[in-house]
N, C-alpha and C positions, 0 to 999 in steps of 0.2 A: 733557432728553428723550432725548438720545443714549444716556445711561446705561441707560434703560429698554429700549432696543432690544438692548443687548448680551446680557442673560440669554436672550432668545428666540433669538438667533443661536447662543449657546453650546449651548442645548438642542437646536437643530436639528443642530448639528455632532455632538453626542453620539449623536443618533438615527441619523445617517448612519454614524457609526463602528460602532454596534451592528449595523446592517444589513449593513455590510461584513464584520464579524466573523461574522455568521450565514451569509452567502454563502460565506465561506472555510471555515467548519466543515462546511457541506454539501458543498463540493467535496472536502474531506479525507475525509469519510465515504464519498463515492462512490469515491474512489481506494482507500481501505482495503477496500471491498467488492470492487473489481476485483482487488486483490492477493489477497484471501481466495479468490476464485473460481479464480484461476490456481494458487495453492498447492494447493487442493483437487483440481484437475484433475491436477496433477503427482503428488500423493499417490495418487490413484486409479489412475493409469497405472503407478506403481511397484508397487502391490499386484497388478496384473494381469500385468505382464511386467517382466523386469529392465531396468534402465537402466545403461548404462556410460558413464562420463566419462573421456575421455583428455585429460590435461593435460601439457604440456611445461614442465619447470622452466625459468624464464628465466635461471637462474644457471648450471646445469650442462648443460642441454639434454636431460636424461634424461626419457623418457616415463613418466608415472605413470598407472596405470589404476585407477579407482575404480568398483567395481560395487555397485549398490544393488539388493538383491533383497528382495521381500516375498512374503507368501502371503496369500491371501484366506481368510476363514473359510468353512467348508462351508455351503452353502445360499444363498450370495450370488450 
């Protein structure tokens, strides 16, 4: 009789695993949506005004300036 109980327990374990995977996929989807929103906001800002990044080289100590400039289409 103990053998008959094992398949039900195994099936319940698989169902829990599937639910855990579904929850993790939902969390990943939410995180990807958040990243997409942040990247979109940065891209929109770049299109409206220039963004300048100042980076110091860790090896030689020289300052490196990177300017990102975009232009918006007329009518936007």
